[in-house]
Every structure is written in C-alpha cells, then in structure tokens.
Steps between C-alpha positions, in 0.01 A plus 500: 500500500565131437260298713660162443805297428510409135710186535322166461656154510395278212439132552454224257133421421561133578602605848157650560333189358712276722416699812398222742433259215203466268297227667352397162836403348598132524701415812462857634443390859766230478753755373430735791664227717729302268661552160518128436573157643796305358601137531876444466633148454837332439541380144793266424572674168419858592574515872252723684206579274155659527244225453194716533393863537147585608299691375630375163493842331730671753786670320836438669815591306757227431737669743236498775420133434868406521543690826189340651636157403833550680353678802235233560740219591732491800870504417639148473716580807190543714414129482132571571312170522126497560304827479667844508342846489679824420459831315683694231471844343563555134558811289249535219631507145573851377233659286205297622221655703279298726129551530546706819620857521633740759177686563281194549253518788663209687842667515345829606348344812751226586796554739813588296663171605211297349443683173471309177841478328524670162839375381539165682319171546500297819519123465362276777633147460391158626767248390470125540790256459426137585639163389306361205615186317270573204712805411834457318702701754332314785341818641173688457599871486239765446417854615166672514560876479258789563614813315362826639576870541377493859736436795243282681759247618292329769177483300659353187711244687187392693315474169779280360486271805133443417529450125849364419477152664164447327637626168800263510249212536234610250683738263346740247121476552554579868703813411237621256232466769712694753564785253128520426431524874758782539330677209185516717681666793420865572793730410736595785370829640704659783304506827261215411481151653442246221397135484701317233366150424742246351475120486238467771681737740414866558799722576395811687741792463503870575671717240708764686430867425734798526265649759563206738687585817850345466533195723121476545331162542438336161182289489222490757340164583211425268159393631484128573242407235754555221789260504759650266871446555604837635841628403626745764702675226539492122863611487684477832776246566605319816769760576628312804563184298671706226727692740571245775862452388572874487297643790801672654572679168148632431607861542769462233268322255229765548752778425629319188139476372420863587811618311439276197841331533592210263449174694536134404321238710658153456267233632480120503168494309282724283240500781744653752649730235164642384348530847809679636513751212126573527527536880791745458303709249198507735715602800481872406119503452296720481781658296510358147824324406577676169798293380496175308481168683505138386385250762652220293767563236686251278798510267257462207335831582509753216634762748779272621766677294372844597519416872837323499714738294819604681538826309249700702367518856228243575148634438243562778345154500445209740562160346402169656718214370566131580778400258847493669641631170374844608751514789775562246288722274391740773830543681505870409154566648504702823246298703449123488267315737593131497240283671538133586263242642352588841742388774432526871737618768338359810133593465569808283553521122869550425540863386720572198803727553604814313820423306744684275430478127853373439401173670248428223735299282413133498191304401469362852471849651334486840169675570543864594438862393801599293521879504708796615182700576486685830147577626397860566273400788568275799338158537178472696625259765164496683328368183764230441479383864121490479505288182767260632307460825191430288684212328598349836142532624369341178297812415299433179664614177208734412544684831876536440422624146250755637769634742751522214258665260397760758864580575587545129184706440578733791861534388397591142232740626747672735723554196226614262283723729755790507517484117120503472476791747755705305330417169165623636666836577582541127132500404358845418245638750140424415411870490754556219288281268270740313264443206657761274859377505671170419557289816812612693816284485624262769830630643808296400641244746821633661712230665683756714177665615363154588814412699448822698158372618640183655619658827146580611291263282725202428463122549603535869136603567374151413802267516726402789774392259820702524752553224579718201148568366630800302757286321225250417280774348791636292562150359126447445481816285736330252287184475229404248263455797513873583447590136203262470343619826543870411359466146193315625430744783561801271250360250241449778554856628467644148171313458378631836573856382309429176203378707508808723511721191202321344300542821587872522405549133162331567430741785589807291245722321598391149190647335562834670856494369377460139266806515754760380725262301536471125388184316864403442570510875184302579579230239853484641356446850265224373786315324720519809221383732427211263868403489514511880192282525634243252834486678330448838287215364788339313729508803211404730587788733359447851276811490203546733182340375293713265782744416556372143126486421459854636785620277343324203176684576683837511659433161158423343345815660783725373476344150121564492563871573693534173362565146355190330771462233767493772291253705488265199879515455566439870256208521668344200849508659 
C-alpha cells in the first residue's frame, strides 16, 4: 500500500529566499515595483546613450542597456516635439534570472493578465525634445524610463507625469529622492488599496486580485479627510481612444488576438503604436495573451533579424512600429494594421478599410487593415451603432471605453465558459480521493469530446453573436493561447487535488494505521508525509487553515511512538 506520490519538484534555494522579497535587503521594496530607472540622452559621439541608472548597483547586461537606449527614443520619422509618453517590452538576456520567481506570492494571487513577468521587462518612457540653443544639435533630447516587470501601464505613466518634468529641471538629486520614496512604498499585494506618496502627491491605487469579479468597479471613493490622487485603475487603457479608427473591425482584431496571429501595427508615433498593441493584447482579458508582443519595436532591436526572416512563417507576435522602412520588411506578414492620424468624416472618426495584402507596396501606403483573414463570427452591428451614436452625442470617452470593455469581456467569457465547464468535468470526483492511495489523475483533454458538448453547452447560451464558433475553437486549439490557458488551469487543478488529498490524509486515523505495521513501513510513511508537507509549503498550496500544522503534529506523534534510536535518526533528517 503506497499512501503517497513520491514525486517532488525541486526549486532553487534562492527562489525560496526571494519569495515576496526580503524586506531587509537594500532596495527590496523598490524592486517589488521597479527594477530600475534609466535616463537616456542623445550624445553627439555615441548617439543614444544611458546617462544614468538608478539604483547604481543594478545589473543590466550590455545587450539590455543597448536595447533600452534604442527603445527609449521615438524614431526620427515620428518628429515628436515636446513631451511624449509610450511603452516598450523587452526580452531579458538569456541566462539571467531576476529576483522574482514563478511561485512568488504576488503572482499566485494576481490575475493572470497582471502577473509579474519572468522573462521580459516593461519600459515606461517619458521623452522630452525641445529647442535648446545651449546644446550643439540645437535640441534638448532626453528620456526618463521606468523599467519594471509589472504591466501597470496607467500607474507608471501617471508616476512619470509627476516626476519627469521636475527631473528635467532639477536632474539627479530629484531622481534619488523619488527612488528613496518608492523604496518606502508597501509592496503590491493583490486585493489591497495602497497609498503611494511621491513628490508631495499621494497616489491611491487598488491592486487587482484574481478573486475580483471580472468587469467589477475598481476603486471606491475614499473618505473626504484624505486627499490622495485616486487612480481608477493601475493598468487599463482608454480602449475607445485606442480603437476609434478600427471600431467596425473589432471582431476581426479580437479573433486575431485570440488565435495568436502574427500582427504588425504601423502607427504615426510610438505613443499610438504602444497603446494600440497593449489595447489589442488586453482585448481578450481575462484570458492571458500567451504570445510575444512588442508595443514599440525598432530596426535596432536584437530580435529584428529573427522577426523579419523570409525563410519561415512569421512568429506569433504583435509588433508596434513607426518607421516606414517596415512597410517593405513586413510585406510577407499576414496581418498589417496601418494607422494614420485621426481624420473625421463628418462628426465621426474615419474608419480604416480592410485591404488586400498585395496593395501594401509603397511607402505612402494608406491607412487600412491589410489581410486576407475572414472572421469566424459576424460583426456585432448593435455595438458599432451604439458607439458611433455615442460619438455623435459627445458621450465621454470613459463611458465609451466601459461599453467596449464590457463587450470584449462578455465575448471572451462566452468563448471561454464552455472550455472551463468541460475542463471541470475532467476532474476526478471528490470521493475518489482517499488517504491510502496517490491522488487520482485528471482525465486528458479531448478536443473531439469538447466539440461534442457545444450543441447543448456552447457559447450560444451567453452570446447573441452568430457564426462558425466551432471553426474558431478548432483554430484556437492550434494557438499558443490555448496551450498557455490549458497548462495553467491543469496546474491549478493538480494543486487542488493535492490539497484535497492533504485534507483527507489529515482526517484519517494515521496512528491506527501504524498499529500493525513494521518499522520500515512506518518510517516510509513518515518520510512520505514529510515530503508532502515540504512540497505543500514550498508551492504555497492553498490548503485549508490548520491542515499543514495538523499534519506536522501527526508526524511528530508517529515519530514519538518509535524506538529512541529511530527517533534520533528521523529528527536529524
């Protein structure tokens, strides 16, 4: 009789030490928000160069520094005068590990779409270009860049609006003071509302949790005696502003994101490029977009060659670009969204048209979506009419965004609920979990069996949209987004089974079981229980309160029933 599964997953000791950060280590609180702050300037000899990295002891590789330099300035074609804000996402150098790991407490409790990145950095940029006769080129050009693993787009851009103008006036001492203030902030804990003081302002934010109801209201009004600046969200974009040129093609863009198709967004500025890419990625929330995406991408990027090779099919990635050179480079890509400046047709924004890829030949290509893609589902004409009417009635942008976000959320949920329902049916019955056997296995996912459930439990129960839902699911099964969703859910289900097993073991009469067993069998049981306990603590399994302590107590009781020499050996190990 083998009471337990012998397999145990080993993790690096540093991972356990890094679990939610040691608050005693220098810059621990700072690094739970930001990896570093960089200042990038234009040097006549060197071109774009990093002038300053704070904290000074942050270790960026040369490759990462070079990438940050190029990604922190708008392309010369953008002609951005004044102040410009945008974002980028950067692949970490191979072989380096950050100070945060997959099992950290934040990632366990955060929604999948807001988890801390393990292999990428986000860069949040505030770029200033103004005439300055004291500089040789006649222009002051500098970027202040926040580098983080958190996708808190709105929070970090708001932070930059507060600190960058002041920094450009007062320079380094001001930056040092700001970093010291951030180092006093409480760490981001999902579900908590935090006050974050910086430069005389208090930003009040709520950190979303995975237990939040999707589409729920973000931050409640604070009592009047506190006067912090309340941010209604830390991560959401103005979707309406991002999509106003492509409203009539939302269905197509949502499907392209869901299926992880390769897409290039060509925009007139890095602001439009990065906001559009990030809005596209967020359009399938609460589903995590599991492919690569670069809100702003330049020809200097180290992945440029990898993404522009003609010898293989384009990878599953969304690239946001501004340089017209890319028109020629990406001619073989299947989907290109070319955005221009906002133009009005009467009192409505002029909508871009869907065009054949063959038309994408010249540098003066007109705005449009260049693709041969045919949508599986029909457009939601009611939604489009409602949004266009909202423009005519001057409905506020945040209301239009709320309508859009709700529509996209309901569409994604209609798609994902049948998958979740089928997945739940693969879970073993609770009564099959017994203390004396290893936990039962989750049944394998069968695409054909799932397709058979759609007639009576498909998206038609929650969505009015007509079309080829089955075709869309078949395509989705071949995408990285399905793979990512399934792996994550399978891991969660496996952990749930482990928890159930631990609880059942705790309720069993373990001492009674040992009565007629040999010492070898009892020692074997103790070792397996200990291994189970260690694994549960290491993986921070969400077991009921008191279960692990109870199990610990059982182990000690069983050990004390053994001869003294054996007790000594077991206590030592």
